[in-house]
Structures are given as structure tokens and as C-alpha cells.
Backbone as JSON Lines, residues from 0, in Angstrom:
{"i":0,"aa":"M","n":[-7.3,36.01,-30.6],"ca":[-7.31,34.84,-31.47],"c":[-6.16,33.9,-31.11]}
{"i":1,"aa":"K","n":[-4.98,34.49,-30.86],"ca":[-3.82,33.68,-30.51],"c":[-4.06,32.94,-29.19]}
{"i":2,"aa":"R","n":[-4.73,33.62,-28.25],"ca":[-5.02,33.02,-26.95],"c":[-5.93,31.79,-27.1]}
{"i":3,"aa":"I","n":[-6.93,31.88,-27.97],"ca":[-7.83,30.75,-28.23],"c":[-7.06,29.59,-28.85]}
{"i":4,"aa":"S","n":[-6.15,29.9,-29.76],"ca":[-5.34,28.87,-30.42],"c":[-4.46,28.13,-29.41]}
{"i":5,"aa":"I","n":[-3.86,28.86,-28.49],"ca":[-3.02,28.25,-27.46],"c":[-3.87,27.36,-26.55]}
{"i":6,"aa":"R","n":[-5.05,27.86,-26.16],"ca":[-5.95,27.05,-25.32],"c":[-6.37,25.77,-26.04]}
{"i":7,"aa":"F","n":[-6.67,25.9,-27.33],"ca":[-7.07,24.73,-28.11],"c":[-5.94,23.7,-28.17]}
{"i":8,"aa":"C","n":[-4.72,24.17,-28.39],"ca":[-3.56,23.27,-28.44],"c":[-3.35,22.57,-27.09]}
{"i":9,"aa":"L","n":[-3.45,23.34,-26.01],"ca":[-3.27,22.75,-24.68],"c":[-4.37,21.74,-24.36]}
{"i":10,"aa":"L","n":[-5.6,22.07,-24.72],"ca":[-6.71,21.15,-24.5],"c":[-6.54,19.87,-25.32]}
{"i":11,"aa":"S","n":[-6.12,20.02,-26.57],"ca":[-5.89,18.85,-27.43],"c":[-4.8,17.96,-26.85]}
{"i":12,"aa":"L","n":[-3.71,18.57,-26.4],"ca":[-2.6,17.82,-25.81],"c":[-3.06,17.09,-24.55]}
{"i":13,"aa":"L","n":[-3.83,17.76,-23.71],"ca":[-4.35,17.15,-22.49],"c":[-5.24,15.94,-22.81]}
{"i":14,"aa":"L","n":[-6.1,16.07,-23.8],"ca":[-6.97,14.95,-24.18],"c":[-6.18,13.78,-24.72]}
{"i":15,"aa":"I","n":[-5.16,14.04,-25.51],"ca":[-4.32,12.97,-26.06],"c":[-3.6,12.25,-24.93]}
{"i":16,"aa":"L","n":[-3.0,13.01,-24.01],"ca":[-2.26,12.41,-22.9],"c":[-3.18,11.63,-21.97]}
{"i":17,"aa":"S","n":[-4.37,12.15,-21.68],"ca":[-5.28,11.43,-20.78],"c":[-5.79,10.16,-21.45]}
{"i":18,"aa":"N","n":[-5.99,10.18,-22.75],"ca":[-6.42,8.98,-23.47],"c":[-5.33,7.92,-23.44]}
{"i":19,"aa":"Q","n":[-4.07,8.34,-23.55],"ca":[-2.97,7.38,-23.48],"c":[-2.88,6.77,-22.09]}
{"i":20,"aa":"A","n":[-3.1,7.56,-21.06],"ca":[-3.02,7.05,-19.68],"c":[-4.14,6.07,-19.4]}
{"i":21,"aa":"I","n":[-5.3,6.27,-20.01],"ca":[-6.42,5.39,-19.76],"c":[-6.35,4.13,-20.6]}
{"i":22,"aa":"G","n":[-5.71,4.14,-21.75],"ca":[-5.77,2.99,-22.63],"c":[-4.46,2.29,-22.89]}
{"i":23,"aa":"Q","n":[-3.64,2.08,-21.91],"ca":[-2.35,1.43,-22.11],"c":[-2.44,-0.08,-21.94]}
{"i":24,"aa":"D","n":[-1.49,-0.77,-22.56],"ca":[-1.34,-2.21,-22.32],"c":[-0.44,-2.38,-21.11]}
{"i":25,"aa":"K","n":[-0.72,-3.4,-20.32],"ca":[0.09,-3.68,-19.14],"c":[0.8,-5.01,-19.33]}
{"i":26,"aa":"V","n":[2.11,-4.93,-19.48],"ca":[2.94,-6.12,-19.63],"c":[3.93,-6.09,-18.48]}
{"i":27,"aa":"E","n":[3.9,-7.1,-17.64],"ca":[4.87,-7.12,-16.55],"c":[5.28,-8.55,-16.22]}
{"i":28,"aa":"R","n":[6.44,-8.62,-15.65],"ca":[7.01,-9.91,-15.22],"c":[7.33,-9.78,-13.74]}
{"i":29,"aa":"E","n":[6.92,-10.76,-12.96],"ca":[7.15,-10.72,-11.52],"c":[7.85,-12.01,-11.11]}
{"i":30,"aa":"Y","n":[8.89,-11.86,-10.3],"ca":[9.6,-13.05,-9.81],"c":[10.09,-12.8,-8.39]}
{"i":31,"aa":"K","n":[10.2,-13.91,-7.65],"ca":[10.6,-13.86,-6.25],"c":[12.08,-13.49,-6.14]}
{"i":32,"aa":"I","n":[12.4,-12.69,-5.1],"ca":[13.79,-12.33,-4.83],"c":[14.11,-12.6,-3.37]}
{"i":33,"aa":"K","n":[15.39,-12.63,-3.06],"ca":[15.84,-12.84,-1.68],"c":[15.81,-11.52,-0.92]}
{"i":34,"aa":"K","n":[15.68,-11.62,0.38],"ca":[15.65,-10.44,1.25],"c":[16.9,-9.58,1.05]}
{"i":35,"aa":"E","n":[18.03,-10.22,0.78],"ca":[19.29,-9.5,0.58],"c":[19.25,-8.59,-0.66]}
{"i":36,"aa":"E","n":[18.34,-8.85,-1.58],"ca":[18.24,-8.05,-2.8],"c":[17.28,-6.87,-2.66]}
{"i":37,"aa":"V","n":[16.65,-6.75,-1.5],"ca":[15.64,-5.72,-1.26],"c":[16.33,-4.42,-0.82]}
{"i":38,"aa":"P","n":[15.9,-3.26,-1.37],"ca":[16.48,-1.98,-0.93],"c":[16.29,-1.76,0.58]}
{"i":39,"aa":"Q","n":[17.29,-1.2,1.21],"ca":[17.28,-0.98,2.66],"c":[16.06,-0.18,3.11]}
{"i":40,"aa":"K","n":[15.69,0.86,2.35],"ca":[14.54,1.69,2.73],"c":[13.24,0.88,2.77]}
{"i":41,"aa":"A","n":[13.1,-0.07,1.85],"ca":[11.9,-0.91,1.83],"c":[11.87,-1.82,3.06]}
{"i":42,"aa":"L","n":[13.03,-2.38,3.41],"ca":[13.12,-3.22,4.62],"c":[12.78,-2.42,5.87]}
{"i":43,"aa":"E","n":[13.29,-1.19,5.94],"ca":[13.01,-0.33,7.09],"c":[11.52,-0.02,7.21]}
{"i":44,"aa":"F","n":[10.87,0.22,6.06],"ca":[9.43,0.48,6.06],"c":[8.68,-0.71,6.67]}
{"i":45,"aa":"I","n":[8.99,-1.91,6.19],"ca":[8.33,-3.12,6.68],"c":[8.58,-3.31,8.18]}
{"i":46,"aa":"N","n":[9.81,-3.04,8.63],"ca":[10.16,-3.2,10.04],"c":[9.42,-2.22,10.95]}
{"i":47,"aa":"E","n":[8.93,-1.11,10.39],"ca":[8.21,-0.11,11.19],"c":[6.74,-0.46,11.39]}
{"i":48,"aa":"I","n":[6.24,-1.46,10.7],"ca":[4.84,-1.86,10.85],"c":[4.7,-2.66,12.14]}
{"i":49,"aa":"E","n":[4.1,-2.03,13.15],"ca":[4.0,-2.65,14.48],"c":[3.09,-3.87,14.49]}
{"i":50,"aa":"S","n":[2.08,-3.9,13.62],"ca":[1.14,-5.03,13.62],"c":[1.72,-6.28,12.98]}
{"i":51,"aa":"L","n":[2.91,-6.17,12.39],"ca":[3.59,-7.34,11.82],"c":[4.38,-8.02,12.93]}
{"i":52,"aa":"S","n":[4.05,-9.26,13.2],"ca":[4.81,-9.98,14.22],"c":[6.11,-10.49,13.59]}
{"i":53,"aa":"P","n":[7.12,-10.78,14.41],"ca":[8.37,-11.32,13.87],"c":[8.17,-12.63,13.11]}
{"i":54,"aa":"K","n":[7.06,-13.32,13.41],"ca":[6.78,-14.59,12.75],"c":[6.09,-14.42,11.39]}
{"i":55,"aa":"T","n":[5.63,-13.2,11.08],"ca":[4.94,-12.97,9.81],"c":[5.9,-13.19,8.65]}
{"i":56,"aa":"K","n":[5.48,-14.02,7.73],"ca":[6.31,-14.3,6.56],"c":[6.07,-13.21,5.51]}
{"i":57,"aa":"V","n":[7.14,-12.54,5.13],"ca":[7.09,-11.52,4.08],"c":[7.8,-12.07,2.86]}
{"i":58,"aa":"N","n":[7.07,-12.16,1.75],"ca":[7.66,-12.6,0.49],"c":[7.99,-11.39,-0.35]}
{"i":59,"aa":"W","n":[9.18,-11.4,-0.94],"ca":[9.65,-10.27,-1.74],"c":[9.68,-10.64,-3.22]}
{"i":60,"aa":"Y","n":[9.26,-9.68,-4.06],"ca":[9.22,-9.88,-5.5],"c":[9.8,-8.67,-6.22]}
{"i":61,"aa":"R","n":[10.31,-8.93,-7.39],"ca":[10.74,-7.84,-8.29],"c":[9.76,-7.86,-9.45]}
{"i":62,"aa":"E","n":[9.29,-6.7,-9.81],"ca":[8.33,-6.57,-10.9],"c":[8.96,-5.72,-11.99]}
{"i":63,"aa":"E","n":[8.97,-6.26,-13.2],"ca":[9.52,-5.53,-14.34],"c":[8.41,-5.3,-15.35]}
{"i":64,"aa":"A","n":[8.18,-4.04,-15.66],"ca":[7.2,-3.66,-16.68],"c":[7.96,-3.03,-17.84]}
{"i":65,"aa":"A","n":[7.24,-2.7,-18.89],"ca":[7.88,-2.14,-20.09],"c":[8.64,-0.85,-19.78]}
{"i":66,"aa":"D","n":[8.1,-0.05,-18.87],"ca":[8.71,1.26,-18.6],"c":[9.13,1.48,-17.15]}
{"i":67,"aa":"S","n":[9.08,0.44,-16.33],"ca":[9.44,0.63,-14.92],"c":[9.82,-0.68,-14.25]}
{"i":68,"aa":"E","n":[10.45,-0.54,-13.09],"ca":[10.79,-1.69,-12.25],"c":[10.43,-1.33,-10.82]}
{"i":69,"aa":"S","n":[10.04,-2.33,-10.06],"ca":[9.71,-2.09,-8.66],"c":[9.98,-3.34,-7.84]}
{"i":70,"aa":"V","n":[9.91,-3.16,-6.53],"ca":[10.07,-4.25,-5.57],"c":[8.77,-4.31,-4.78]}
{"i":71,"aa":"E","n":[8.32,-5.53,-4.49],"ca":[7.04,-5.69,-3.82],"c":[7.16,-6.65,-2.64]}
{"i":72,"aa":"A","n":[6.54,-6.26,-1.53],"ca":[6.46,-7.11,-0.34],"c":[5.03,-7.62,-0.23]}
{"i":73,"aa":"K","n":[4.87,-8.94,-0.04],"ca":[3.53,-9.52,0.11],"c":[3.48,-10.29,1.42]}
{"i":74,"aa":"F","n":[2.41,-10.05,2.19],"ca":[2.24,-10.71,3.47],"c":[0.79,-10.61,3.92]}
{"i":75,"aa":"K","n":[0.46,-11.34,4.98],"ca":[-0.87,-11.27,5.58],"c":[-0.73,-10.77,7.01]}
{"i":76,"aa":"V","n":[-1.61,-9.85,7.39],"ca":[-1.66,-9.36,8.76],"c":[-3.12,-9.02,9.06]}
{"i":77,"aa":"Q","n":[-3.57,-9.35,10.26],"ca":[-4.95,-9.1,10.68],"c":[-5.94,-9.66,9.66]}
{"i":78,"aa":"K","n":[-5.65,-10.86,9.14],"ca":[-6.49,-11.57,8.17],"c":[-6.67,-10.84,6.84]}
{"i":79,"aa":"R","n":[-5.75,-9.92,6.53],"ca":[-5.81,-9.2,5.25],"c":[-4.53,-9.45,4.47]}
{"i":80,"aa":"S","n":[-4.67,-9.62,3.16],"ca":[-3.5,-9.82,2.28],"c":[-3.03,-8.47,1.77]}
{"i":81,"aa":"Y","n":[-1.76,-8.16,2.06],"ca":[-1.15,-6.89,1.67],"c":[-0.12,-7.1,0.58]}
{"i":82,"aa":"S","n":[-0.02,-6.11,-0.29],"ca":[1.02,-6.05,-1.3],"c":[1.52,-4.6,-1.28]}
{"i":83,"aa":"I","n":[2.78,-4.42,-0.89],"ca":[3.34,-3.07,-0.78],"c":[4.41,-2.9,-1.85]}
{"i":84,"aa":"E","n":[4.22,-1.89,-2.69],"ca":[5.13,-1.67,-3.81],"c":[6.08,-0.51,-3.51]}
{"i":85,"aa":"F","n":[7.35,-0.74,-3.84],"ca":[8.41,0.24,-3.65],"c":[9.14,0.46,-4.97]}
{"i":86,"aa":"S","n":[9.75,1.64,-5.09],"ca":[10.64,1.87,-6.23],"c":[11.9,1.03,-6.03]}
{"i":87,"aa":"I","n":[12.73,0.96,-7.03],"ca":[14.0,0.23,-6.94],"c":[14.89,0.83,-5.84]}
{"i":88,"aa":"Q","n":[14.69,2.11,-5.54],"ca":[15.46,2.77,-4.48],"c":[14.85,2.54,-3.1]}
{"i":89,"aa":"G","n":[13.66,1.91,-3.05],"ca":[13.02,1.63,-1.77],"c":[11.98,2.64,-1.33]}
{"i":90,"aa":"E","n":[11.64,3.59,-2.21],"ca":[10.62,4.59,-1.89],"c":[9.23,3.96,-2.01]}
{"i":91,"aa":"L","n":[8.37,4.21,-1.03],"ca":[7.01,3.68,-1.05],"c":[6.25,4.22,-2.26]}
{"i":92,"aa":"Q","n":[5.6,3.33,-3.01],"ca":[4.74,3.74,-4.11],"c":[3.27,3.61,-3.72]}
{"i":93,"aa":"D","n":[2.87,2.42,-3.27],"ca":[1.49,2.24,-2.81],"c":[1.35,0.95,-2.01]}
{"i":94,"aa":"V","n":[0.23,0.86,-1.32],"ca":[-0.13,-0.35,-0.57],"c":[-1.45,-0.84,-1.16]}
{"i":95,"aa":"E","n":[-1.53,-2.13,-1.45],"ca":[-2.76,-2.72,-1.95],"c":[-3.21,-3.82,-0.99]}
{"i":96,"aa":"I","n":[-4.51,-3.81,-0.68],"ca":[-5.08,-4.77,0.25],"c":[-6.21,-5.49,-0.46]}
{"i":97,"aa":"R","n":[-6.14,-6.79,-0.48],"ca":[-7.17,-7.6,-1.16],"c":[-8.47,-7.48,-0.38]}
{"i":98,"aa":"I","n":[-9.55,-7.11,-1.08],"ca":[-10.87,-6.99,-0.47],"c":[-11.91,-7.63,-1.38]}
{"i":99,"aa":"G","n":[-13.11,-7.76,-0.89],"ca":[-14.22,-8.24,-1.7],"c":[-14.94,-7.07,-2.35]}
{"i":100,"aa":"E","n":[-15.66,-7.35,-3.41],"ca":[-16.42,-6.31,-4.11],"c":[-17.38,-5.6,-3.16]}
{"i":101,"aa":"R","n":[-17.99,-6.33,-2.25],"ca":[-18.96,-5.76,-1.3],"c":[-18.3,-4.86,-0.25]}
{"i":102,"aa":"D","n":[-16.98,-4.89,-0.16],"ca":[-16.27,-4.02,0.78],"c":[-16.15,-2.59,0.25]}
{"i":103,"aa":"I","n":[-16.42,-2.41,-1.04],"ca":[-16.41,-1.06,-1.62],"c":[-17.71,-0.37,-1.2]}
{"i":104,"aa":"P","n":[-17.64,0.89,-0.72],"ca":[-18.87,1.58,-0.32],"c":[-19.91,1.58,-1.45]}
{"i":105,"aa":"K","n":[-21.18,1.49,-1.07],"ca":[-22.28,1.3,-2.02],"c":[-22.28,2.32,-3.17]}
{"i":106,"aa":"M","n":[-22.17,3.6,-2.87],"ca":[-22.22,4.63,-3.91],"c":[-21.01,4.55,-4.84]}
{"i":107,"aa":"T","n":[-19.86,4.25,-4.28],"ca":[-18.64,4.1,-5.09],"c":[-18.78,2.87,-5.98]}
{"i":108,"aa":"R","n":[-19.29,1.79,-5.42],"ca":[-19.49,0.55,-6.18],"c":[-20.46,0.8,-7.35]}
{"i":109,"aa":"K","n":[-21.5,1.57,-7.1],"ca":[-22.47,1.9,-8.15],"c":[-21.81,2.68,-9.28]}
{"i":110,"aa":"A","n":[-20.99,3.68,-8.92],"ca":[-20.29,4.49,-9.93],"c":[-19.31,3.63,-10.73]}
{"i":111,"aa":"I","n":[-18.62,2.71,-10.05],"ca":[-17.68,1.81,-10.74],"c":[-18.42,0.93,-11.73]}
{"i":112,"aa":"K","n":[-19.56,0.37,-11.32],"ca":[-20.34,-0.49,-12.21],"c":[-20.86,0.28,-13.42]}
{"i":113,"aa":"E","n":[-21.27,1.53,-13.21],"ca":[-21.71,2.36,-14.34],"c":[-20.57,2.59,-15.31]}
{"i":114,"aa":"S","n":[-19.39,2.83,-14.79],"ca":[-18.21,3.03,-15.63],"c":[-17.87,1.75,-16.41]}
{"i":115,"aa":"L","n":[-17.92,0.6,-15.74],"ca":[-17.64,-0.67,-16.4],"c":[-18.67,-0.96,-17.49]}
{"i":116,"aa":"N","n":[-19.94,-0.64,-17.22],"ca":[-20.98,-0.84,-18.24],"c":[-20.77,0.06,-19.45]}
{"i":117,"aa":"A","n":[-20.22,1.25,-19.23],"ca":[-19.94,2.17,-20.34],"c":[-18.71,1.74,-21.14]}
{"i":118,"aa":"E","n":[-17.75,1.11,-20.48],"ca":[-16.5,0.72,-21.14],"c":[-16.57,-0.65,-21.82]}
{"i":119,"aa":"F","n":[-17.41,-1.55,-21.31],"ca":[-17.41,-2.94,-21.76],"c":[-18.8,-3.44,-22.11]}
{"i":120,"aa":"I","n":[-18.86,-4.35,-23.1],"ca":[-20.11,-5.01,-23.46],"c":[-20.49,-5.99,-22.35]}
{"i":121,"aa":"K","n":[-19.51,-6.79,-21.93],"ca":[-19.65,-7.74,-20.81],"c":[-18.41,-7.61,-19.94]}
{"i":122,"aa":"W","n":[-18.57,-7.88,-18.66],"ca":[-17.42,-7.85,-17.76],"c":[-17.71,-8.7,-16.53]}
{"i":123,"aa":"A","n":[-16.63,-9.2,-15.93],"ca":[-16.73,-9.95,-14.67],"c":[-15.52,-9.59,-13.81]}
{"i":124,"aa":"I","n":[-15.78,-9.19,-12.59],"ca":[-14.71,-8.82,-11.67],"c":[-13.97,-10.07,-11.21]}
{"i":125,"aa":"K","n":[-12.64,-10.04,-11.31],"ca":[-11.8,-11.17,-10.91],"c":[-11.03,-10.88,-9.62]}
{"i":126,"aa":"K","n":[-10.73,-9.61,-9.37],"ca":[-9.91,-9.26,-8.19],"c":[-10.17,-7.8,-7.84]}
{"i":127,"aa":"V","n":[-10.28,-7.51,-6.55],"ca":[-10.45,-6.13,-6.07],"c":[-9.42,-5.87,-4.99]}
{"i":128,"aa":"Q","n":[-8.75,-4.73,-5.12],"ca":[-7.78,-4.32,-4.1],"c":[-8.04,-2.86,-3.72]}
{"i":129,"aa":"L","n":[-7.99,-2.63,-2.43],"ca":[-8.02,-1.28,-1.89],"c":[-6.6,-0.76,-2.0]}
{"i":130,"aa":"Q","n":[-6.42,0.45,-2.52],"ca":[-5.07,1.01,-2.68],"c":[-4.93,2.25,-1.8]}
{"i":131,"aa":"W","n":[-3.85,2.27,-1.02],"ca":[-3.52,3.45,-0.23],"c":[-2.24,4.07,-0.76]}
{"i":132,"aa":"V","n":[-2.27,5.4,-0.92],"ca":[-1.11,6.15,-1.38],"c":[-0.94,7.34,-0.44]}
{"i":133,"aa":"G","n":[0.3,7.55,0.02],"ca":[0.53,8.68,0.9],"c":[1.9,8.64,1.54]}
{"i":134,"aa":"E","n":[2.1,9.54,2.49],"ca":[3.36,9.61,3.22],"c":[3.56,8.32,4.01]}
{"i":135,"aa":"S","n":[4.79,7.84,4.04],"ca":[5.11,6.55,4.66],"c":[4.56,6.4,6.07]}
{"i":136,"aa":"S","n":[4.76,7.4,6.93],"ca":[4.32,7.27,8.33],"c":[2.8,7.14,8.43]}
{"i":137,"aa":"L","n":[2.07,7.85,7.57],"ca":[0.61,7.76,7.58],"c":[0.12,6.42,7.05]}
{"i":138,"aa":"V","n":[0.82,5.9,6.05],"ca":[0.45,4.59,5.49],"c":[0.72,3.49,6.52]}
{"i":139,"aa":"I","n":[1.85,3.57,7.2],"ca":[2.17,2.59,8.26],"c":[1.1,2.64,9.35]}
{"i":140,"aa":"S","n":[0.7,3.84,9.75],"ca":[-0.34,3.99,10.76],"c":[-1.66,3.39,10.27]}
{"i":141,"aa":"S","n":[-1.96,3.55,8.99],"ca":[-3.18,2.98,8.4],"c":[-3.15,1.46,8.47]}
{"i":142,"aa":"I","n":[-1.99,0.87,8.17],"ca":[-1.84,-0.59,8.24],"c":[-2.02,-1.06,9.68]}
{"i":143,"aa":"D","n":[-1.33,-0.39,10.62],"ca":[-1.39,-0.79,12.03],"c":[-2.8,-0.67,12.61]}
{"i":144,"aa":"R","n":[-3.53,0.36,12.2],"ca":[-4.88,0.58,12.73],"c":[-5.96,-0.11,11.9]}
{"i":145,"aa":"N","n":[-5.54,-0.7,10.79],"ca":[-6.46,-1.43,9.91],"c":[-7.54,-0.53,9.33]}
{"i":146,"aa":"E","n":[-7.21,0.75,9.14],"ca":[-8.11,1.69,8.48],"c":[-7.32,2.89,7.98]}
{"i":147,"aa":"R","n":[-7.81,3.48,6.89],"ca":[-7.13,4.62,6.28],"c":[-7.1,5.8,7.24]}
{"i":148,"aa":"Q","n":[-5.93,6.41,7.35],"ca":[-5.76,7.59,8.19],"c":[-5.88,8.85,7.34]}
{"i":149,"aa":"E","n":[-6.22,9.94,7.99],"ca":[-6.32,11.24,7.32],"c":[-5.02,11.53,6.58]}
{"i":150,"aa":"G","n":[-5.12,11.97,5.32],"ca":[-3.93,12.28,4.53],"c":[-3.49,11.15,3.61]}
{"i":151,"aa":"V","n":[-4.15,10.0,3.72],"ca":[-3.84,8.86,2.85],"c":[-4.93,8.78,1.77]}
{"i":152,"aa":"E","n":[-4.5,8.8,0.52],"ca":[-5.43,8.7,-0.61],"c":[-5.89,7.25,-0.75]}
{"i":153,"aa":"E","n":[-7.18,7.08,-1.02],"ca":[-7.75,5.73,-1.15],"c":[-8.32,5.55,-2.55]}
{"i":154,"aa":"N","n":[-7.89,4.48,-3.22],"ca":[-8.37,4.13,-4.55],"c":[-8.75,2.67,-4.56]}
{"i":155,"aa":"Y","n":[-9.31,2.23,-5.68],"ca":[-9.67,0.83,-5.87],"c":[-9.07,0.33,-7.18]}
{"i":156,"aa":"E","n":[-8.29,-0.73,-7.09],"ca":[-7.71,-1.35,-8.27],"c":[-8.49,-2.64,-8.53]}
{"i":157,"aa":"I","n":[-9.05,-2.74,-9.72],"ca":[-9.93,-3.86,-10.04],"c":[-9.43,-4.55,-11.31]}
{"i":158,"aa":"V","n":[-9.32,-5.88,-11.25],"ca":[-8.99,-6.68,-12.43],"c":[-10.28,-7.34,-12.88]}
{"i":159,"aa":"I","n":[-10.59,-7.17,-14.17],"ca":[-11.8,-7.77,-14.72],"c":[-11.45,-8.58,-15.97]}
{"i":160,"aa":"K","n":[-12.34,-9.47,-16.32],"ca":[-12.32,-10.08,-17.65],"c":[-13.41,-9.34,-18.39]}
{"i":161,"aa":"G","n":[-13.01,-8.62,-19.44],"ca":[-13.97,-7.76,-20.12],"c":[-14.01,-7.99,-21.61]}
{"i":162,"aa":"E","n":[-15.14,-7.63,-22.19],"ca":[-15.32,-7.74,-23.63],"c":[-15.7,-6.37,-24.18]}
{"i":163,"aa":"T","n":[-14.93,-5.92,-25.17],"ca":[-15.25,-4.7,-25.9],"c":[-15.69,-5.11,-27.3]}
{"i":164,"aa":"D","n":[-16.02,-4.14,-28.13],"ca":[-16.39,-4.48,-29.51],"c":[-15.19,-4.99,-30.31]}
{"i":165,"aa":"K","n":[-13.99,-4.81,-29.78],"ca":[-12.77,-5.23,-30.48],"c":[-12.23,-6.57,-29.99]}
{"i":166,"aa":"S","n":[-12.34,-6.85,-28.69],"ca":[-11.73,-8.08,-28.17],"c":[-12.22,-8.43,-26.77]}
{"i":167,"aa":"K","n":[-11.8,-9.62,-26.33],"ca":[-11.99,-10.06,-24.94],"c":[-10.61,-10.14,-24.32]}
{"i":168,"aa":"S","n":[-10.49,-9.64,-23.1],"ca":[-9.19,-9.66,-22.44],"c":[-9.38,-9.37,-20.96]}
{"i":169,"aa":"Y","n":[-8.27,-9.49,-20.22],"ca":[-8.24,-9.03,-18.84],"c":[-7.83,-7.57,-18.85]}
{"i":170,"aa":"F","n":[-8.41,-6.8,-17.93],"ca":[-8.09,-5.38,-17.81],"c":[-7.87,-5.05,-16.34]}
{"i":171,"aa":"E","n":[-6.95,-4.12,-16.1],"ca":[-6.75,-3.58,-14.76],"c":[-7.23,-2.15,-14.78]}
{"i":172,"aa":"L","n":[-8.13,-1.81,-13.87],"ca":[-8.7,-0.47,-13.81],"c":[-8.47,0.12,-12.43]}
{"i":173,"aa":"L","n":[-8.16,1.4,-12.41],"ca":[-7.96,2.11,-11.14],"c":[-9.03,3.18,-11.02]}
{"i":174,"aa":"F","n":[-9.76,3.15,-9.9],"ca":[-10.82,4.12,-9.63],"c":[-10.48,4.88,-8.36]}
{"i":175,"aa":"D","n":[-10.89,6.16,-8.31],"ca":[-10.69,6.91,-7.06],"c":[-11.79,6.54,-6.08]}
{"i":176,"aa":"S","n":[-11.78,7.16,-4.91],"ca":[-12.71,6.78,-3.84],"c":[-14.16,7.13,-4.17]}
{"i":177,"aa":"S","n":[-14.37,7.96,-5.21],"ca":[-15.73,8.29,-5.65],"c":[-16.2,7.39,-6.79]}
{"i":178,"aa":"G","n":[-15.29,6.56,-7.31],"ca":[-15.66,5.66,-8.41],"c":[-15.33,6.2,-9.79]}
{"i":179,"aa":"N","n":[-14.55,7.29,-9.85],"ca":[-14.13,7.84,-11.14],"c":[-12.96,7.04,-11.69]}
{"i":180,"aa":"L","n":[-13.02,6.7,-12.97],"ca":[-11.96,5.93,-13.61],"c":[-10.71,6.79,-13.78]}
{"i":181,"aa":"L","n":[-9.59,6.34,-13.23],"ca":[-8.32,7.05,-13.34],"c":[-7.41,6.44,-14.39]}
{"i":182,"aa":"R","n":[-7.47,5.09,-14.51],"ca":[-6.57,4.41,-15.45],"c":[-7.19,3.08,-15.88]}
{"i":183,"aa":"K","n":[-7.0,2.76,-17.14],"ca":[-7.45,1.47,-17.67],"c":[-6.32,0.89,-18.49]}
{"i":184,"aa":"S","n":[-5.91,-0.34,-18.17],"ca":[-4.83,-1.02,-18.9],"c":[-5.28,-2.41,-19.28]}
{"i":185,"aa":"R","n":[-5.03,-2.78,-20.52],"ca":[-5.29,-4.16,-20.95],"c":[-4.12,-5.0,-20.5]}
{"i":186,"aa":"I","n":[-4.4,-6.12,-19.86],"ca":[-3.34,-7.0,-19.37],"c":[-2.97,-7.97,-20.47]}
{"i":187,"aa":"V","n":[-1.7,-8.01,-20.8],"ca":[-1.22,-8.96,-21.79],"c":[-1.36,-10.35,-21.18]}
{"i":188,"aa":"E","n":[-1.99,-11.25,-21.91],"ca":[-2.41,-12.55,-21.38],"c":[-1.38,-13.3,-20.56]}
{"i":189,"aa":"N","n":[-0.12,-13.36,-20.99],"ca":[0.84,-14.19,-20.25],"c":[1.2,-13.63,-18.88]}
{"i":190,"aa":"S","n":[0.78,-12.4,-18.58],"ca":[1.06,-11.87,-17.24],"c":[-0.18,-11.87,-16.35]}
{"i":191,"aa":"S","n":[-1.33,-12.3,-16.88],"ca":[-2.56,-12.22,-16.09],"c":[-2.53,-13.14,-14.87]}
{"i":192,"aa":"D","n":[-1.8,-14.25,-14.94],"ca":[-1.76,-15.16,-13.79],"c":[-1.1,-14.51,-12.59]}
{"i":193,"aa":"I","n":[-0.19,-13.59,-12.81],"ca":[0.46,-12.88,-11.72],"c":[-0.53,-11.92,-11.07]}
{"i":194,"aa":"L","n":[-1.3,-11.21,-11.88],"ca":[-2.19,-10.19,-11.36],"c":[-3.41,-10.77,-10.67]}
{"i":195,"aa":"I","n":[-3.86,-11.93,-11.08],"ca":[-5.04,-12.52,-10.48],"c":[-4.7,-13.13,-9.12]}
{"i":196,"aa":"Y","n":[-3.42,-13.49,-8.89],"ca":[-2.97,-14.12,-7.65],"c":[-3.35,-13.33,-6.44]}
């Protein structure tokens, strides 16, 4: 009996925590910073990308959210727009590449649309980004080869304008490579212009 009670408590806690992760508000502020303000590790990461020519303009930003801060590098290479996020210490967090909705594999796109239909009364996709997460050297190799390398996790970050039975708002959703919803955050209106960019 005690074992069942412990399992029930653990299951309840897991459900509460997963619900919080899926239904958070996203409030963030992003502003441009000088190269001198960028952590050395982040600069070293960017310098290791062979496909970046010395002429490539890299814009640096600081992003402040309610519970975290990060540094972001934005640039274009091989006709793709990249956004690379680092911790304040310069540790790689993820790479996001702007893509079109049709660039998502058909079965994954179908699963994502089914999830959006279940979550929202109406929705319209505003922005799609391919997200790579992994060891720095593998991510750099993925950027240089213009395709995900073995060992790099691939997700899709999608910004939509959605309507629920409670409200209309912008939402940021993260899906895995199979189209399973990992995270859903409502974007606080005054920060949506940053995310749609």
C-alpha cells in the first residue's frame, strides 16, 4: 500500500511539473551588445565555424528573461539565418536556423499540425526555426556541412498566433523531430516583435 502511495505522489508531481513546463509565459527583453561584452567562449565558438567568412557580419545580443540571461549571435551563412544562444559564461545552449514550414519533414509536420489543432481553436504559423542541440564540435560541424550531424538533437521551434477558449495571443512551441510537443509558452505581447524578427 505504501509503495502505491509513493508511486501516486511521484506521478502527481511529474504531471504538475510537466504541465508547468508546457504552459509558461515567456517574457524576455533583447538588446544589442558590443563584441567586447561577449564571453570569450562564445567568441571562440563562432571563430571555429569554418563556413563563416571574415566578412560575415555577426550581430551580438543579450537576452534577459524572467528566470535567465543569455547571449546570442545572429548571422547569415550559406543563405541561412542563424541564431546561436550561449549562457552568460559562453556555454553553447542551442542553434536555431530560420526555415520555412515546408522544410519540416511531412510526417513531422502532420504531427505538429495535429498538436496545434488540439491546443488551439485557430492558429497561424508566424515563424519556424530548426533547433540543434548538442556538443559544440558536432554543432559546428553541422553548421559547416549545412546538415545535422550524428549526435546532434534536432527540434522545431515555432511561433504562432493562436486562439484558445480563453484568449488570443502569440505562442512559442517546441517540438521534437517526431512532432511531439515539448514546451508551450505564451509570449507576452511587448516581446513578440523580438521573436518574430
